N, CA, C and O of each residue as an XYZ file, in Angstrom:
884
protein
N      11.552     31.855    -19.769
C      10.865     30.741    -19.092
C      10.157     31.264    -17.849
O      10.736     32.009    -17.059
N       8.908     30.869    -17.687
C       8.143     31.331    -16.540
C       8.679     30.707    -15.261
O       9.237     29.610    -15.278
N       8.504     31.416    -14.155
C       8.976     30.937    -12.866
C       8.080     29.808    -12.371
O       6.854     29.910    -12.386
N       8.714     28.750    -11.940
C       7.977     27.621    -11.397
C       8.026     27.669     -9.878
O       9.072     27.951     -9.293
N       6.905     27.396     -9.247
C       6.831     27.426     -7.795
C       6.401     26.066     -7.271
O       5.550     25.392     -7.851
N       6.999     25.693     -6.187
C       6.622     24.449     -5.538
C       5.528     24.700     -4.520
O       5.581     25.674     -3.768
N       4.534     23.822     -4.494
C       3.501     23.928     -3.471
C       4.097     23.572     -2.113
O       5.033     22.778     -2.020
N       3.557     24.152     -1.100
C       3.995     23.811      0.254
C       3.666     22.345      0.536
O       2.666     21.836      0.030
N       4.474     21.666      1.322
C       4.195     20.268      1.640
C       2.813     20.106      2.267
O       2.396     20.916      3.094
N       2.125     19.070      1.870
C       0.773     18.829      2.382
C       0.777     17.617      3.303
O      -0.019     16.693      3.138
N       1.686     17.633      4.276
C       1.837     16.491      5.160
C       0.584     16.247      5.994
O       0.241     15.101      6.284
N      -0.098     17.322      6.381
C      -1.303     17.166      7.195
C      -2.400     16.479      6.393
O      -3.031     15.545      6.887
N      -2.635     16.927      5.160
C      -3.665     16.295      4.347
C      -3.293     14.852      4.034
O      -4.169     13.993      3.925
N      -1.979     14.579      3.886
C      -1.536     13.207      3.650
C      -1.842     12.322      4.846
O      -2.277     11.181      4.687
N      -1.614     12.850      6.042
C      -1.899     12.068      7.245
C      -3.388     11.808      7.391
O      -3.804     10.711      7.766
N      -4.187     12.827      7.092
C      -5.642     12.656      7.144
C      -6.075     11.618      6.114
O      -6.893     10.745      6.406
N      -5.516     11.720      4.903
C      -5.872     10.785      3.841
C      -5.527      9.356      4.230
O      -6.335      8.444      4.051
N      -4.318      9.161      4.766
C      -3.884      7.812      5.122
C      -4.750      7.209      6.221
O      -5.054      6.016      6.196
N      -5.149      8.045      7.197
C      -6.000      7.518      8.276
C      -7.390      7.182      7.753
O      -7.959      6.156      8.124
N      -7.941      8.038      6.895
C      -9.255      7.757      6.323
C      -9.208      6.536      5.406
O     -10.131      5.722      5.394
N      -8.130      6.419      4.645
C      -7.966      5.262      3.755
C      -8.002      3.978      4.560
O      -8.691      3.027      4.192
N      -7.256      3.948      5.667
C      -7.234      2.740      6.484
C      -8.588      2.490      7.134
O      -9.003      1.341      7.283
N      -9.277      3.561      7.520
C     -10.605      3.406      8.126
C     -11.590      2.792      7.141
O     -12.420      1.964      7.518
N     -11.495      3.196      5.886
C     -12.379      2.628      4.862
C     -12.016      1.173      4.605
O     -12.894      0.313      4.535
N     -10.722      0.895      4.464
C     -10.275     -0.471      4.211
C     -10.652     -1.391      5.366
O     -11.059     -2.530      5.141
N     -10.521     -0.908      6.601
C     -10.812     -1.729      7.773
C     -12.307     -1.826      8.091
O     -12.702     -2.539      9.014
N     -13.129     -1.116      7.332
C     -14.564     -1.211      7.543
C     -15.106     -0.305      8.624
O     -16.252     -0.463      9.045
N     -14.288      0.663      9.091
C     -14.808      1.624     10.062
C     -15.888      2.496      9.411
O     -16.822      2.951     10.071
N     -15.738      2.714      8.118
C     -16.790      3.320      7.308
C     -17.296      2.242      6.368
O     -16.516      1.686      5.595
N     -18.573      1.940      6.417
C     -19.129      0.898      5.567
C     -19.171      1.348      4.112
O     -19.136      2.544      3.820
N     -19.244      0.387      3.211
C     -19.378      0.710      1.795
C     -20.640      1.548      1.589
O     -21.717      1.190      2.066
N     -20.496      2.660      0.877
C     -21.633      3.540      0.620
C     -21.926      4.537      1.714
O     -22.797      5.391      1.553
N     -21.207      4.448      2.841
C     -21.468      5.343      3.977
C     -21.058      6.778      3.664
O     -20.089      7.017      2.944
N     -21.810      7.726      4.217
C     -21.469      9.137      4.078
C     -20.306      9.464      5.012
O     -20.230      8.954      6.130
N     -19.407     10.318      4.541
C     -18.289     10.782      5.359
C     -18.407     12.295      5.490
O     -18.217     13.024      4.516
N     -18.713     12.754      6.663
C     -18.887     14.176      6.908
C     -17.527     14.858      7.065
O     -16.749     14.496      7.947
N     -17.242     15.838      6.215
C     -15.994     16.584      6.332
C     -15.897     17.263      7.691
O     -14.825     17.301      8.296
N     -17.013     17.798      8.168
C     -17.017     18.487      9.460
C     -16.710     17.520     10.593
O     -15.945     17.837     11.504
N     -17.313     16.338     10.527
C     -17.074     15.331     11.570
C     -15.608     14.897     11.583
O     -14.994     14.781     12.644
N     -15.057     14.659     10.396
C     -13.665     14.236     10.298
C     -12.735     15.336     10.808
O     -11.789     15.069     11.549
N     -13.017     16.583     10.398
C     -12.199     17.717     10.830
C     -12.212     17.849     12.350
O     -11.169     18.048     12.973
N     -13.397     17.739     12.939
C     -13.505     17.840     14.398
C     -12.802     16.682     15.095
O     -12.173     16.863     16.137
N     -12.914     15.488     14.509
C     -12.302     14.304     15.106
C     -10.779     14.415     15.115
O     -10.126     14.037     16.088
N     -10.222     14.938     14.022
C      -8.767     15.072     13.911
C      -8.243     16.371     14.508
O      -7.036     16.529     14.693
N      -9.136     17.292     14.805
C      -8.710     18.578     15.327
C      -8.012     19.424     14.288
O      -7.033     20.110     14.583
N      -8.527     19.370     13.048
C      -7.932     20.148     11.952
C      -9.039     20.955     11.276
O     -10.222     20.778     11.569
N      -8.634     21.849     10.363
C      -9.624     22.589      9.596
C     -10.185     21.684      8.500
O      -9.709     20.566      8.306
N     -11.188     22.170      7.794
C     -11.787     21.356      6.747
C     -10.936     21.323      5.481
O     -11.154     20.476      4.616
N      -9.970     22.234      5.362
C      -9.148     22.274      4.144
C      -8.350     20.992      3.928
O      -8.437     20.412      2.845
N      -7.564     20.516      4.922
C      -6.842     19.258      4.691
C      -7.768     18.066      4.525
O      -7.426     17.099      3.844
N      -8.941     18.130      5.146
C      -9.910     17.046      4.984
C     -10.426     17.018      3.549
O     -10.554     15.955      2.942
N     -10.719     18.195      3.021
C     -11.203     18.293      1.649
C     -10.138     17.802      0.663
O     -10.451     17.121     -0.313
N      -8.876     18.158      0.932
C      -7.782     17.695      0.083
C      -7.635     16.175      0.171
O      -7.389     15.507     -0.833
N      -7.786     15.641      1.374
C      -7.689     14.196      1.568
C      -8.803     13.480      0.824
O      -8.575     12.421      0.238
N     -10.003     14.041      0.840
C     -11.126     13.443      0.119
C     -10.840     13.390     -1.375
O     -11.168     12.411     -2.045
N     -10.232     14.440     -1.886
C      -9.887     14.454     -3.300
C      -8.901     13.353     -3.650
O      -9.022     12.716     -4.696
N      -7.928     13.125     -2.780
C      -6.959     12.057     -3.010
C      -7.628     10.689     -2.935
O      -7.310      9.795     -3.719
N      -8.542     10.528     -2.006
C      -9.247      9.252     -1.869
C     -10.178      9.011     -3.052
O     -10.392      7.868     -3.456
N     -10.727     10.080     -3.602
C     -11.550      9.930     -4.802
C     -10.689      9.454     -5.969
O     -11.130      8.629     -6.769
N      -9.460      9.972     -6.071
C      -8.549      9.550     -7.136
C      -8.185      8.074     -6.994
O      -7.897      7.409     -7.989
N      -8.197      7.558     -5.762
C      -7.897      6.148     -5.512
C      -9.123      5.261     -5.699
O      -9.024      4.035     -5.638
N     -10.271      5.880     -5.927
C     -11.489      5.112     -6.122
C     -12.188      4.693     -4.850
O     -13.135      3.908     -4.895
N     -11.734      5.205     -3.703
C     -12.338      4.829     -2.425
C     -13.506      5.711     -2.038
O     -14.385      5.291     -1.286
N     -13.521      6.923     -2.546
C     -14.552      7.893     -2.176
C     -15.200      8.471     -3.429
O     -14.543      8.691     -4.447
N     -16.488      8.707     -3.330
C     -17.232      9.387     -4.395
C     -17.703     10.721     -3.840
O     -18.409     10.763     -2.832
N     -17.319     11.802     -4.486
C     -17.725     13.141     -4.051
C     -18.848     13.630     -4.940
O     -18.686     13.750     -6.155
N     -19.982     13.911     -4.334
C     -21.140     14.409     -5.080
C     -21.335     15.882     -4.726
O     -21.748     16.200     -3.611
N     -21.044     16.772     -5.655
C     -21.164     18.210     -5.383
C     -22.532     18.570     -4.815
O     -23.565     18.106     -5.297
N     -22.516     19.397     -3.794
C     -23.723     19.869     -3.114
C     -24.459     18.763     -2.358
O     -25.538     18.990     -1.810
N     -23.874     17.573     -2.332
C     -24.523     16.457     -1.617
C     -23.626     15.951     -0.489
O     -24.037     15.924      0.672
N     -22.399     15.551     -0.833
C     -21.484     15.059      0.184
C     -20.506     14.051     -0.361
O     -20.460     13.797     -1.564
N     -19.719     13.475      0.533
C     -18.715     12.473      0.177
C     -19.156     11.122      0.736
O     -19.665     11.025      1.852
N     -18.947     10.092     -0.066
C     -19.409      8.752      0.302
C     -18.341      7.709     -0.021
O     -17.590      7.853     -0.985
N     -18.285      6.659      0.795
C     -17.432      5.519      0.477
C     -17.992      4.877     -0.791
O     -19.207      4.801     -0.974
N     -17.115      4.426     -1.645
C     -17.543      3.840     -2.921
C     -18.412      2.604     -2.700
O     -18.279      1.906     -1.694
N     -19.291      2.351     -3.644
C     -20.064      1.114     -3.692
C     -19.954      0.581     -5.116
O     -20.443      1.228     -6.041
N     -19.334     -0.566     -5.321
C     -19.123     -1.059     -6.683
C     -20.399     -1.600     -7.307
O     -21.273     -2.123     -6.616
N     -20.490     -1.467     -8.613
C     -21.572     -2.097     -9.363
C     -21.136     -3.498     -9.751
O     -19.974     -3.863     -9.574
N     -22.065     -4.286    -10.279
C     -21.717     -5.625    -10.745
C     -20.666     -5.554    -11.842
O     -19.774     -6.399    -11.918
N     -20.780     -4.534    -12.695
C     -19.806     -4.363    -13.778
C     -18.423     -4.025    -13.217
O     -17.406     -4.496    -13.727
N     -18.394     -3.203    -12.162
C     -17.120     -2.861    -11.519
C     -16.429     -4.114    -10.984
O     -15.223     -4.294    -11.156
N     -17.204     -4.968    -10.337
C     -16.643     -6.173     -9.737
C     -16.082     -7.102    -10.812
O     -14.988     -7.648    -10.664
N     -16.838     -7.272    -11.888
C     -16.358     -8.112    -12.989
C     -15.057     -7.568    -13.560
O     -14.115     -8.321    -13.803
N     -15.008     -6.252    -13.774
C     -13.811     -5.624    -14.330
C     -12.632     -5.748    -13.372
O     -11.502     -5.989    -13.798
N     -12.895     -5.584    -12.086
C     -11.837     -5.665    -11.088
C     -11.257     -7.077    -11.016
O     -10.040     -7.246    -10.938
N     -12.114     -8.075    -11.043
C     -11.643     -9.458    -11.000
C     -10.854     -9.808    -12.256
O      -9.824    -10.478    -12.178
N     -11.329     -9.360    -13.404
C     -10.619     -9.601    -14.662
C      -9.235     -8.969    -14.625
O      -8.255     -9.558    -15.081
N      -9.172     -7.762    -14.074
C      -7.906     -7.041    -13.921
C      -6.933     -7.844    -13.065
O      -5.771     -8.012    -13.435
N      -7.402     -8.338    -11.925
C      -6.534     -9.093    -11.023
C      -6.080    -10.413    -11.639
O      -4.921    -10.805    -11.496
N      -6.988    -11.091    -12.318
C      -6.643    -12.366    -12.934
C      -5.585    -12.185    -14.018
O      -4.746    -13.060    -14.231
N      -5.632    -11.054    -14.691
C      -4.642    -10.772    -15.737
C      -3.280    -10.421    -15.137
O      -2.246    -10.838    -15.659
N      -3.275     -9.650    -14.033
C      -2.020     -9.120    -13.510
C      -1.312    -10.026    -12.506
O      -0.089    -10.157    -12.559
N      -2.044    -10.645    -11.607
C      -1.383    -11.331    -10.499
C      -0.533    -12.535    -10.919
O       0.574    -12.693    -10.405
N      -1.005    -13.386    -11.828
C      -0.126    -14.491    -12.253
C       1.152    -13.996    -12.933
O       2.219    -14.576    -12.736
N       1.052    -12.929    -13.731
C       2.243    -12.392    -14.383
C       3.199    -11.787    -13.356
O       4.414    -11.952    -13.459
N       2.644    -11.088    -12.368
C       3.484    -10.529    -11.311
C       4.194    -11.638    -10.552
O       5.343    -11.473    -10.140
N       3.520    -12.768    -10.364
C       4.130    -13.897     -9.663
C       5.346    -14.420    -10.434
O       6.392    -14.687     -9.842
N       5.207    -14.562    -11.736
C       6.343    -15.025    -12.543
C       7.529    -14.080    -12.434
O       8.669    -14.509    -12.256
N       7.246    -12.792    -12.544
C       8.315    -11.801    -12.462
C       8.959    -11.797    -11.076
O      10.181    -11.706    -10.952
N       8.135    -11.896    -10.043
C       8.661    -11.901     -8.675
C       9.538    -13.128     -8.434
O      10.559    -13.046     -7.750
N       9.135    -14.256     -8.996
C       9.908    -15.494     -8.847
C      11.318    -15.320     -9.419
O      12.297    -15.759     -8.816
N      11.410    -14.692    -10.557
C      12.703    -14.528    -11.215
C      13.490    -13.331    -10.675
O      14.721    -13.327    -10.699
N      12.774    -12.323    -10.191
C      13.462    -11.114     -9.714
C      13.893    -11.215     -8.257
O      15.013    -10.838     -7.911
N      12.999    -11.728     -7.395
C      13.298    -11.779     -5.955
C      12.477    -12.888     -5.314
O      11.588    -12.636     -4.501
N      12.787    -14.096     -5.690
C      12.039    -15.250     -5.195
C      12.072    -15.331     -3.676
O      11.042    -15.549     -3.037
N      13.264    -15.155     -3.095
C      13.406    -15.274     -1.643
C      12.598    -14.207     -0.913
O      11.919    -14.503      0.070
N      12.671    -12.966     -1.392
C      11.949    -11.887     -0.742
C      10.448    -12.064     -0.834
O       9.733    -11.857      0.146
N       9.964    -12.447     -2.010
C       8.525    -12.656     -2.188
C       8.036    -13.812     -1.332
O       6.982    -13.722     -0.702
N       8.797    -14.894     -1.308
C       8.413    -16.061     -0.499
C       8.346    -15.707      0.981
O       7.427    -16.124      1.686
N       9.327    -14.934      1.447
C       9.351    -14.537      2.860
C       8.152    -13.668      3.208
O       7.516    -13.867      4.243
N       7.840    -12.700      2.344
C       6.717    -11.796      2.617
C       5.385    -12.539      2.605
O       4.532    -12.303      3.461
N       5.206    -13.428      1.646
C       3.962    -14.196      1.582
C       3.853    -15.159      2.760
O       2.761    -15.386      3.282
N       4.981    -15.722      3.178
C       4.968    -16.623      4.328
C       4.574    -15.871      5.599
O       3.834    -16.397      6.431
N       5.066    -14.648      5.747
C       4.707    -13.819      6.899
C       3.206    -13.517      6.898
O       2.559    -13.514      7.946
N       2.668    -13.263      5.707
C       1.233    -12.975      5.601
C       0.408    -14.192      6.010
O      -0.582    -14.062      6.731
N       0.810    -15.357      5.556
C       0.094    -16.579      5.917
C       0.195    -16.841      7.418
O      -0.773    -17.270      8.046
N       1.374    -16.581      7.989
C       1.542    -16.765      9.431
C       0.607    -15.856     10.217
O       0.143    -16.227     11.295
N       0.325    -14.660      9.680
C      -0.582    -13.722     10.358
C      -2.041    -14.129     10.201
O      -2.892    -13.695     10.977
N      -2.335    -14.955      9.208
C      -3.725    -15.391      8.998
C      -4.183    -16.358     10.084
O      -5.348    -16.336     10.481
N      -3.287    -17.199     10.564
C      -3.656    -18.226     11.546
C      -4.276    -17.642     12.803
O      -5.382    -18.046     13.161
N      -3.618    -16.701     13.501
C      -4.235    -16.124     14.700
C      -5.491    -15.317     14.381
O      -6.398    -15.222     15.208
N      -5.545    -14.733     13.175
C      -6.740    -13.972     12.797
C      -7.945    -14.896     12.679
O      -9.050    -14.541     13.090
N      -7.732    -16.079     12.119
C      -8.812    -17.063     12.015
C      -9.242    -17.511     13.406
O     -10.434    -17.608     13.698
N      -8.264    -17.781     14.258
C      -8.574    -18.238     15.616
C      -9.380    -17.198     16.388
O     -10.258    -17.541     17.181
N      -9.068    -15.913     16.145
C      -9.744    -14.832     16.867
C     -10.980    -14.326     16.132
O     -11.665    -13.425     16.617
N     -11.267    -14.898     14.969
C     -12.375    -14.411     14.123
C     -12.233    -12.907     13.855
O     -13.214    -12.163     13.871
N     -11.003    -12.486     13.610
C     -10.692    -11.078     13.387
C     -10.607    -10.823     11.887
O      -9.559    -11.026     11.274
N     -11.712    -10.379     11.302
C     -11.736    -10.206      9.852
C     -10.852     -9.047      9.384
O     -10.368     -9.065      8.252
N     -10.634     -8.032     10.246
C      -9.766     -6.923      9.857
C      -8.323     -7.409      9.756
O      -7.635     -7.119      8.777
N      -7.864     -8.146     10.765
C      -6.500     -8.673     10.743
C      -6.317     -9.650      9.590
O      -5.275     -9.666      8.936
N      -7.334    -10.459      9.349
C      -7.236    -11.409      8.237
C      -7.166    -10.659      6.909
O      -6.376    -11.009      6.033
N      -7.999     -9.622      6.765
C      -7.997     -8.843      5.534
C      -6.655     -8.186      5.283
O      -6.192     -8.137      4.143
N      -6.024     -7.680      6.335
C      -4.710     -7.053      6.176
C      -3.667     -8.076      5.742
O      -2.833     -7.793      4.882
N      -3.717     -9.261      6.339
C      -2.764    -10.308      5.965
C      -3.005    -10.771      4.526
O      -2.060    -11.004      3.772
N      -4.259    -10.898      4.161
C      -4.628    -11.280      2.799
C      -4.087    -10.254      1.802
O      -3.500    -10.616      0.782
N      -4.290     -8.982      2.106
C      -3.805     -7.917      1.232
C      -2.282     -7.973      1.107
O      -1.744     -7.802      0.013
N      -1.588     -8.210      2.217
C      -0.125     -8.271      2.205
C       0.371     -9.412      1.325
O       1.388     -9.279      0.645
N      -0.338    -10.518      1.337
C       0.031    -11.673      0.521
C       0.023    -11.308     -0.965
O       0.993    -11.564     -1.679
N      -1.065    -10.717     -1.419
C      -1.202    -10.397     -2.841
C      -0.297     -9.238     -3.248
O       0.250     -9.230     -4.350
N      -0.141     -8.265     -2.362
C       0.718     -7.126     -2.679
C       2.186     -7.533     -2.780
O       2.973     -6.864     -3.450
N       2.559     -8.638     -2.111
C       3.945     -9.104     -2.167
C       4.369     -9.439     -3.588
O       5.527     -9.244     -3.957
N       3.441     -9.939     -4.381
C       3.759    -10.299     -5.762
C       4.236     -9.083     -6.541
O       5.135     -9.182     -7.375
N       3.633     -7.945     -6.265
C       3.969     -6.721     -6.990
C       5.157     -6.008     -6.352
O       5.965     -5.392     -7.048
N       5.259     -6.092     -5.044
C       6.372     -5.446     -4.352
C       7.711     -6.052     -4.759
O       8.738     -5.375     -4.712
N       7.706     -7.322     -5.157
C       8.948     -8.021     -5.484
C       9.085     -8.354     -6.967
O       9.993     -9.091     -7.351
N       8.196     -7.822     -7.802
C       8.210     -8.211     -9.212
C       9.288     -7.490    -10.020
O       9.654     -7.940    -11.105
N       9.798     -6.374     -9.498
C      10.847     -5.661    -10.196
C      10.384     -4.821    -11.364
O      11.203     -4.324    -12.137
N       9.066     -4.654    -11.504
C       8.523     -3.847    -12.603
C       7.608     -2.785    -11.997
O       6.485     -3.084    -11.591
N       8.091     -1.550    -11.938
C       7.326     -0.512    -11.238
C       6.031     -0.161    -11.957
O       5.074      0.283    -11.323
N       5.991     -0.355    -13.272
C       4.762     -0.050    -13.996
C       3.663     -1.049    -13.645
O       2.497     -0.685    -13.497
N       4.053     -2.301    -13.517
C       3.084     -3.318    -13.107
C       2.628     -3.057    -11.677
O       1.442     -3.163    -11.364
N       3.579     -2.717    -10.817
C       3.253     -2.434     -9.415
C       2.332     -1.223     -9.302
O       1.371     -1.240     -8.533
N       2.625     -0.177    -10.065
C       1.798      1.031    -10.027
C       0.393      0.750    -10.564
O      -0.585      1.315    -10.074
N       0.292     -0.110    -11.558
C      -1.027     -0.470    -12.094
C      -1.876     -1.140    -11.023
O      -3.066     -0.855    -10.889
N      -1.249     -2.038    -10.261
C      -1.992     -2.719     -9.207
C      -2.405     -1.757     -8.106
O      -3.488     -1.888     -7.537
N      -1.542     -0.785     -7.803
C      -1.846      0.187     -6.762
C      -3.109      0.979     -7.076
O      -3.795      1.434     -6.161
N      -3.424      1.147     -8.352
C      -4.630      1.882     -8.738
C      -5.896      1.204     -8.207
O      -6.901      1.863     -7.939
N      -5.830     -0.111     -8.062
C      -7.020     -0.853     -7.632
C      -6.877     -1.476     -6.252
O      -7.861     -1.956     -5.690
N      -5.678     -1.478     -5.698
C      -5.432     -2.235     -4.470
C      -6.255     -1.767     -3.277
O      -6.663     -2.582     -2.449
N      -6.504     -0.462     -3.181
C      -7.285      0.046     -2.049
C      -8.722     -0.458     -2.111
O      -9.296     -0.846     -1.093
N      -9.302     -0.449     -3.317
C     -10.668     -0.950     -3.464
C     -10.733     -2.450     -3.195
O     -11.667     -2.931     -2.553
N      -9.747     -3.180     -3.682
C      -9.697     -4.620     -3.421
C      -9.629     -4.870     -1.921
O     -10.341     -5.730     -1.403
N      -8.777     -4.122     -1.216
C      -8.621     -4.309      0.221
C      -9.908     -3.994      0.976
O     -10.273     -4.706      1.911
N     -10.596     -2.926      0.569
C     -11.838     -2.551      1.236
C     -12.927     -3.603      1.012
O     -13.648     -3.959      1.944
N     -13.044     -4.092     -0.203
C     -14.034     -5.130     -0.498
C     -13.703     -6.409      0.266
O     -14.592     -7.092      0.774
N     -12.425     -6.717      0.338
C     -11.984     -7.927      1.029
C     -12.390     -7.873      2.502
O     -12.997     -8.816      3.011
N     -12.063     -6.785      3.185
C     -12.358     -6.681      4.617
C     -13.860     -6.650      4.887
O     -14.348     -7.288      5.820
N     -14.582     -5.899      4.060
C     -16.014     -5.733      4.292
C     -16.850     -6.946      3.900
O     -17.883     -7.218      4.513
N     -16.400     -7.682      2.868
C     -17.277     -8.709      2.314
C     -16.741    -10.135      2.397
O     -17.489    -11.041      2.763
N     -15.472    -10.361      2.069
C     -14.990    -11.742      2.063
C     -14.332    -12.179      3.362
O     -14.468    -13.338      3.756
N     -13.627    -11.286      4.032
C     -12.920    -11.693      5.258
C     -13.844    -12.213      6.354
O     -13.465    -13.144      7.063
N     -15.063    -11.642      6.525
C     -15.952    -12.212      7.540
C     -16.294    -13.682      7.273
O     -16.556    -14.444      8.204
N     -16.289    -14.070      6.002
C     -16.514    -15.475      5.650
C     -15.229    -16.273      5.827
O     -15.244    -17.396      6.332
N     -14.103    -15.670      5.400
C     -12.818    -16.367      5.442
C     -12.383    -16.746      6.852
O     -11.753    -17.786      7.044
N     -12.710    -15.920      7.838
C     -12.288    -16.241      9.210
C     -13.168    -17.327      9.834
O     -12.846    -17.845     10.903
N     -14.268    -17.670      9.178
C     -15.125    -18.754      9.671
C     -14.832    -20.069      8.961
O     -15.263    -21.126      9.422
N     -14.121    -20.021      7.870
C     -13.752    -21.229      7.135
C     -12.257    -21.172      6.846
O     -11.633    -20.122      6.996
N     -11.687    -22.290      6.435
C     -10.259    -22.321      6.124
C     -10.013    -22.402      4.613
O      -8.884    -22.630      4.178
N     -11.059    -22.215      3.825
C     -10.909    -22.335      2.376
C      -9.902    -21.327      1.831
O      -8.971    -21.694      1.115
N     -10.094    -20.059      2.174
C      -9.189    -19.020      1.696
C      -7.766    -19.259      2.207
O      -6.801    -19.123      1.454
N      -7.641    -19.612      3.473
C      -6.326    -19.866      4.056
C      -5.616    -20.996      3.322
O      -4.432    -20.894      2.999
N      -6.351    -22.076      3.062
C      -5.752    -23.220      2.367
C      -5.346    -22.847      0.943
O      -4.325    -23.319      0.443
N      -6.139    -22.006      0.292
C      -5.789    -21.564     -1.060
C      -4.516    -20.724     -1.054
O      -3.678    -20.859     -1.945
N      -4.368    -19.864     -0.061
C      -3.156    -19.064      0.026
C      -1.924    -19.940      0.261
O      -0.869    -19.699     -0.326
N      -2.054    -20.933      1.101
C      -0.917    -21.838      1.331
C      -0.556    -22.589      0.054
O       0.622    -22.778     -0.248
N      -1.561    -23.011     -0.688
C      -1.315    -23.711     -1.944
C      -0.682    -22.777     -2.968
O       0.221    -23.181     -3.701
N      -1.151    -21.532     -3.024
C      -0.564    -20.555     -3.942
C       0.912    -20.338     -3.627
O       1.741    -20.264     -4.534
N       1.237    -20.237     -2.344
C       2.630    -20.053     -1.956
C       3.467    -21.260     -2.369
O       4.588    -21.108     -2.855
N       2.928    -22.440     -2.177
C       3.649    -23.658     -2.538
C       3.909    -23.710     -4.043
O       5.012    -24.045     -4.476
N       2.899    -23.379     -4.830
C       3.052    -23.374     -6.295
C       4.052    -22.314     -6.730
O       4.856    -22.539     -7.634
N       3.996    -21.159     -6.079
C       4.944    -20.091     -6.400
C       6.375    -20.542     -6.106
O       7.263    -20.388     -6.944
N       6.592    -21.095     -4.927
C       7.938    -21.502     -4.527
C       8.521    -22.542     -5.472
O       9.735    -22.604     -5.665
N       7.642    -23.368     -6.066
C       8.108    -24.403     -6.985
C       8.111    -23.948     -8.444
O       8.505    -24.694     -9.340
N       7.660    -22.697     -8.667
C       7.664    -22.172    -10.022
C       6.656    -22.818    -10.940
O       6.860    -22.854    -12.154
N       5.568    -23.332    -10.384
C       4.529    -23.978    -11.195
C       3.477    -22.927    -11.573
O       2.409    -22.849    -10.965
N       3.801    -22.132    -12.578
C       3.006    -20.946    -12.871
C       1.671    -21.247    -13.552
O       0.714    -20.495    -13.371
N       1.585    -22.307    -14.316
C       0.303    -22.656    -14.937
C      -0.711    -23.023    -13.858
O      -1.855    -22.570    -13.884
N      -0.276    -23.843    -12.916
C      -1.163    -24.231    -11.808
C      -1.460    -23.033    -10.912
O      -2.574    -22.881    -10.411
N      -0.454    -22.188    -10.717
C      -0.644    -20.973     -9.920
C      -1.721    -20.096    -10.554
O      -2.618    -19.615     -9.861
N      -1.636    -19.885    -11.872
C      -2.605    -19.035    -12.563
C      -4.015    -19.622    -12.473
O      -4.991    -18.887    -12.324
N      -4.115    -20.941    -12.564
C      -5.433    -21.595    -12.476
C      -6.044    -21.392    -11.102
O      -7.217    -21.040    -10.981
N      -5.239    -21.619    -10.059
C      -5.758    -21.456     -8.700
C      -6.048    -19.994     -8.393
O      -7.042    -19.686     -7.737
N      -5.189    -19.085     -8.861
C      -5.441    -17.660     -8.627
C      -6.732    -17.223     -9.300
O      -7.486    -16.423     -8.746
N      -6.985    -17.737    -10.476
C      -8.238    -17.415    -11.179
C      -9.438    -17.868    -10.365
O     -10.411    -17.128    -10.214
N      -9.368    -19.078     -9.843
C     -10.459    -19.596     -9.000
C     -10.614    -18.759     -7.737
O     -11.726    -18.411     -7.340
N      -9.495    -18.445     -7.119
C      -9.479    -17.672     -5.878
C     -10.122    -16.299     -6.070
O     -10.970    -15.896     -5.274
N      -9.726    -15.588     -7.111
C     -10.253    -14.248     -7.367
C     -11.714    -14.320     -7.825
O     -12.534    -13.492     -7.427
N     -12.032    -15.299     -8.652
C     -13.410    -15.442     -9.137
C     -14.362    -15.703     -7.981
O     -15.456    -15.140     -7.940
N     -13.958    -16.551     -7.041
C     -14.807    -16.832     -5.879
C     -15.051    -15.568     -5.053
O     -16.145    -15.362     -4.529
N     -14.020    -14.726     -4.941
C     -14.197    -13.462     -4.239
C     -15.235    -12.603     -4.952
O     -16.079    -11.974     -4.314
N     -15.164    -12.584     -6.273
C     -16.124    -11.812     -7.057
C     -17.553    -12.292     -6.856
O     -18.489    -11.493     -6.829
N     -17.711    -13.584     -6.717
C     -19.046    -14.149     -6.473
C     -19.598    -13.660     -5.140
O     -20.776    -13.317     -5.036
N     -18.749    -13.629     -4.127
C     -19.160    -13.131     -2.811
C     -19.561    -11.667     -2.898
O     -20.580    -11.266     -2.335
N     -18.759    -10.859     -3.608
C     -19.081     -9.443     -3.769
C     -20.442     -9.279     -4.439
O     -21.274     -8.488     -3.993
N     -20.657    -10.032     -5.511
C     -21.900     -9.907     -6.274
C     -23.116    -10.281     -5.427
O     -24.157     -9.627     -5.498
N     -22.976    -11.334     -4.627
C     -24.081    -11.748     -3.753
C     -24.385    -10.676     -2.727
O     -25.550    -10.416     -2.426
N     -23.358    -10.058     -2.192
C     -23.550     -8.988     -1.210
C     -24.275     -7.798     -1.833
O     -25.109     -7.163     -1.187
N     -23.957     -7.506     -3.074
C     -24.640     -6.397     -3.775
C     -26.114     -6.697     -3.962
O     -26.962     -5.817     -3.819
N     -26.417     -7.967     -4.287
C     -27.814     -8.353     -4.499
C     -28.622     -8.234     -3.217
O     -29.791     -7.850     -3.238
N     -27.977     -8.574     -2.087
C     -28.641     -8.453     -0.796
C     -28.966     -7.014     -0.500
O     -30.057     -6.691     -0.028
N     -27.961     -6.104     -0.796
C     -28.173     -4.689     -0.544
C     -29.239     -4.117     -1.467
O     -29.548     -2.928     -1.391
């Protein structure tokens, strides 16, 4: 048997990746924006090697597109991407809610309630980043408490892109209106009462409306 070797821990590249991931999600880098490896390396005070490794990880998450001999860019979804992403969420989130209700109803309810509580001050402050984070926490709670790691891992494949689109495109609208906030409160109420048919209907409307906003933003660009 050939000797197997473990790679050295890549904690530095992980830290760079996590900071860049949050910067993209929070809108510090706009959708489609170029990300200079040299600029990032200088900003973090590191060599370009961990930055390059971090870019590769972000590309695997769908947040970054690396074009050889050109550069690295924040992803920009096509209309087809948005349709596929919304269809994916509509299929997974209602099922995750059912599983979470039966596996850890109390934990899921508490986490979603905390997310809704964080939305109120974000709306008052017109803070779309804070609202986007709370929104993301609400939806991720369904998977965190569903008790099925395969379902949770499937959602993680798309969650970063969903979060980035949410902060960049829908949250600026959501903090000016209470429509999204009211829908989240209603979703929590339906979840707590185990009314999954109504939950699935409202979740479909909620996600579809987000897709409409994304599509309109693409047309403007």
